[in-house]
C-alpha positions as a printed NumPy array, in Angstrom:
array([[-42.844, -15.403, -25.01 ],
       [-42.73 , -15.635, -21.204],
       [-39.339, -17.321, -21.437],
       [-37.958, -14.409, -23.417],
       [-39.41 , -11.911, -20.931],
       [-37.995, -13.877, -17.996],
       [-34.568, -14.028, -19.616],
       [-34.723, -10.296, -20.336],
       [-35.58 ,  -9.536, -16.679],
       [-32.761, -11.808, -15.518],
       [-30.281, -10.073, -17.808],
       [-31.371,  -6.618, -16.63 ],
       [-31.226,  -7.787, -13.006],
       [-27.734,  -9.276, -13.329],
       [-26.319,  -6.271, -15.164],
       [-27.893,  -3.901, -12.632],
       [-26.616,  -5.943,  -9.686],
       [-23.074,  -6.078, -11.042],
       [-23.17 ,  -2.379, -11.903],
       [-24.126,  -1.538,  -8.306],
       [-21.539,  -3.904,  -6.802],
       [-18.879,  -2.613,  -9.186],
       [-19.725,   1.006,  -8.42 ],
       [-19.574,   0.421,  -4.646],
       [-16.266,  -1.402,  -4.998],
       [-14.895,   1.351,  -7.251],
       [-15.933,   4.088,  -4.815],
       [-14.381,   2.225,  -1.889],
       [-11.072,   1.718,  -3.689],
       [-11.065,   5.305,  -4.928],
       [-11.663,   6.635,  -1.405],
       [ -8.832,   4.469,  -0.036],
       [ -6.509,   5.613,  -2.81 ],
       [ -7.338,   9.287,  -2.189],
       [ -6.795,   8.847,   1.552],
       [ -3.413,   7.263,   0.843],
       [ -2.455,  10.22 ,  -1.365],
       [ -2.598,   8.498,  -4.751],
       [ -2.21 ,  10.543,  -7.887],
       [ -5.187,  11.364, -10.095],
       [ -3.823,   9.07 , -12.798],
       [ -3.658,   6.099, -10.412],
       [ -7.206,   6.784,  -9.21 ],
       [ -8.367,   6.929, -12.837],
       [ -6.614,   3.604, -13.526],
       [ -8.308,   2.006, -10.518],
       [-11.719,   3.225, -11.71 ],
       [-11.112,   1.905, -15.223],
       [ -9.857,  -1.452, -13.96 ],
       [-12.877,  -1.984, -11.711],
       [-15.211,  -0.934, -14.517],
       [-13.618,  -3.449, -16.908],
       [-13.813,  -6.192, -14.262],
       [-17.526,  -5.707, -13.578],
       [-18.307,  -5.546, -17.302],
       [-16.492,  -8.868, -17.88 ],
       [-18.373, -10.498, -14.998],
       [-21.704,  -9.084, -16.188],
       [-21.111, -10.286, -19.765],
       [-20.194, -13.753, -18.48 ],
       [-23.38 , -13.844, -16.389],
       [-25.494, -12.747, -19.371],
       [-23.917, -15.453, -21.52 ],
       [-24.787, -18.065, -18.877],
       [-28.374, -16.826, -18.481],
       [-29.047, -16.795, -22.219],
       [-27.543, -20.244, -22.629],
       [-24.988, -19.07 , -25.177],
       [-22.124, -20.159, -22.937],
       [-21.933, -22.82 , -20.309],
       [-20.856, -22.053, -16.774],
       [-17.497, -23.646, -17.493],
       [-16.852, -21.384, -20.481],
       [-17.881, -18.283, -18.543],
       [-15.678, -19.324, -15.63 ],
       [-12.772, -19.805, -18.039],
       [-13.296, -16.382, -19.631],
       [-13.543, -14.581, -16.278],
       [-10.53 , -16.506, -14.972],
       [ -8.456, -15.478, -17.96 ],
       [ -9.621, -11.876, -17.606],
       [ -8.682, -11.906, -13.918],
       [ -5.278, -13.394, -14.69 ],
       [ -4.657, -10.772, -17.364],
       [ -5.603,  -7.928, -15.027],
       [ -3.506,  -9.295, -12.151],
       [ -0.445,  -9.736, -14.364],
       [ -0.873,  -6.228, -15.752],
       [ -1.112,  -4.758, -12.248],
       [  1.551,  -6.957, -10.616],
       [  4.226,  -4.261, -10.326],
       [  1.741,  -1.596,  -9.262],
       [  0.224,  -3.839,  -6.594],
       [  3.634,  -4.859,  -5.229],
       [  4.606,  -1.171,  -4.984],
       [  1.342,  -0.347,  -3.196],
       [  1.741,  -3.212,  -0.727],
       [  5.375,  -2.241,  -0.114],
       [  4.313,   1.375,   0.517],
       [  1.737,   0.257,   3.065],
       [  4.321,  -1.996,   4.752],
       [  6.902,   0.799,   4.877],
       [  4.353,   2.954,   6.732],
       [  3.012,   0.23 ,   9.023],
       [  6.505,  -0.979,   9.989],
       [  7.477,   2.631,  10.782],
       [ 10.674,   2.129,   8.805],
       [ 10.149,   5.229,   6.705],
       [  8.592,   8.618,   7.468],
       [  8.712,  12.07 ,   5.947],
       [ 11.934,  13.974,   6.668],
       [ 13.878,  10.785,   7.464],
       [ 17.44 ,  10.842,   6.173],
       [ 18.085,   7.614,   4.29 ],
       [ 20.663,   6.062,   2.031],
       [ 19.806,   3.548,  -0.69 ],
       [ 21.989,   2.237,  -3.485],
       [ 24.394,   5.169,  -3.337],
       [ 21.623,   7.771,  -3.032],
       [ 21.52 ,   9.693,   0.241],
       [ 18.915,  12.276,   1.05 ],
       [ 15.761,  13.294,   2.881],
       [ 12.412,  11.619,   2.286],
       [ 10.051,  14.285,   0.965],
       [  7.133,  12.084,  -0.121],
       [  6.042,   8.496,   0.346],
       [  3.343,   7.672,  -2.162],
       [  1.478,   4.493,  -2.922],
       [  3.868,   3.483,  -5.702],
       [  7.097,   5.375,  -5.076],
       [  9.157,   7.328,  -2.57 ],
       [ 10.716,  10.702,  -3.396],
       [ 14.079,  11.542,  -1.853],
       [ 15.742,  14.966,  -2.049],
       [ 19.467,  14.37 ,  -2.399],
       [ 22.117,  16.564,  -0.817],
       [ 22.618,  18.191,  -4.241],
       [ 18.925,  19.17 ,  -4.305],
       [ 17.85 ,  16.613,  -6.898],
       [ 14.779,  14.407,  -6.466],
       [ 15.366,  10.652,  -6.64 ],
       [ 12.269,   8.544,  -7.3  ],
       [ 12.491,   4.972,  -6.02 ],
       [  9.733,   2.378,  -6.353],
       [  8.45 ,   1.205,  -2.982],
       [  8.952,  -2.486,  -3.768],
       [ 12.542,  -1.778,  -4.841],
       [ 13.152,   0.222,  -1.668],
       [ 11.552,  -2.473,   0.488],
       [ 13.54 ,  -5.339,  -1.052],
       [ 16.935,  -3.68 ,  -1.02 ],
       [ 18.878,  -2.767,   2.083],
       [ 18.528,   0.906,   2.899],
       [ 19.893,   2.812,   5.851],
       [ 17.599,   5.107,   7.809],
       [ 19.806,   7.516,   9.752],
       [ 16.977,   9.184,  11.66 ],
       [ 14.722,   6.316,  12.735],
       [ 16.698,   4.731,  15.571],
       [ 14.553,   6.144,  18.381],
       [ 11.281,   5.376,  16.566],
       [ 12.239,   1.828,  15.59 ],
       [ 14.145,   0.659,  18.633],
       [ 12.853,   2.97 ,  21.339],
       [ 16.409,   4.158,  22.063],
       [ 16.719,   7.835,  22.92 ],
       [ 19.23 ,   9.642,  20.747],
       [ 20.712,  11.723,  23.564],
       [ 20.808,  11.309,  27.307],
       [ 21.137,  14.375,  29.494],
       [ 22.717,  14.036,  32.903],
       [ 22.751,  16.674,  35.633],
       [ 25.967,  17.317,  37.556],
       [ 24.261,  16.571,  40.887],
       [ 23.08 ,  13.148,  39.612],
       [ 26.618,  12.213,  38.606],
       [ 28.17 ,  13.159,  41.955],
       [ 25.526,  11.13 ,  43.844],
       [ 25.903,   8.15 ,  41.496],
       [ 29.653,   7.997,  41.94 ],
       [ 29.308,   7.413,  45.677],
       [ 26.326,   4.989,  45.415],
       [ 26.87 ,   1.428,  44.143],
       [ 24.397,   0.539,  41.359],
       [ 23.736,  -2.928,  40.021],
       [ 23.547,  -3.585,  36.299],
       [ 19.76 ,  -4.211,  36.44 ],
       [ 19.127,  -0.977,  38.33 ],
       [ 21.147,   0.889,  35.701],
       [ 19.074,  -0.662,  32.864],
       [ 15.788,   0.143,  34.641],
       [ 16.935,   3.715,  35.318],
       [ 18.156,   4.388,  31.789],
       [ 15.063,   2.902,  30.059],
       [ 12.546,   4.707,  32.245]])
């Protein structure tokens, strides 16, 4: 009887531990998704995916503790479950990573005017999975972030942000008349115009 009680305590302990770890992981991912502006459906999918993952791991641990399955069998089952989940989420994850890269590279911001694959318009929303562009006709074009990241697109309004080049240079009349009479080397001109 003590063996049965010990096994029961181990099962309860493992399931409780994985439930706590899964819940903390789920809350962390949900908070990150909300902060990034994810839709309610995507947040629900993240919660469900994490819940399924911790249940699979907990079941595998219970099977090992009870001796029904060996560690190798449990490792195989959890590996297959992980592979299945990763293949199912491959497109979603690539879109999310591309969205993060678009933001971190500063290649795309709200109100940028871009052109991609014959579509020209203003960026009105950059989400985790897709970017919304309002065309000149007033239509909304939805482009997946990974598609946008992999294909060449032209950003007409990001030159200053990306390259640090000012769009316009203002010159006063007095500066021009003084400059005409003063010889300036090429390096002085570069230092003057970049500062």
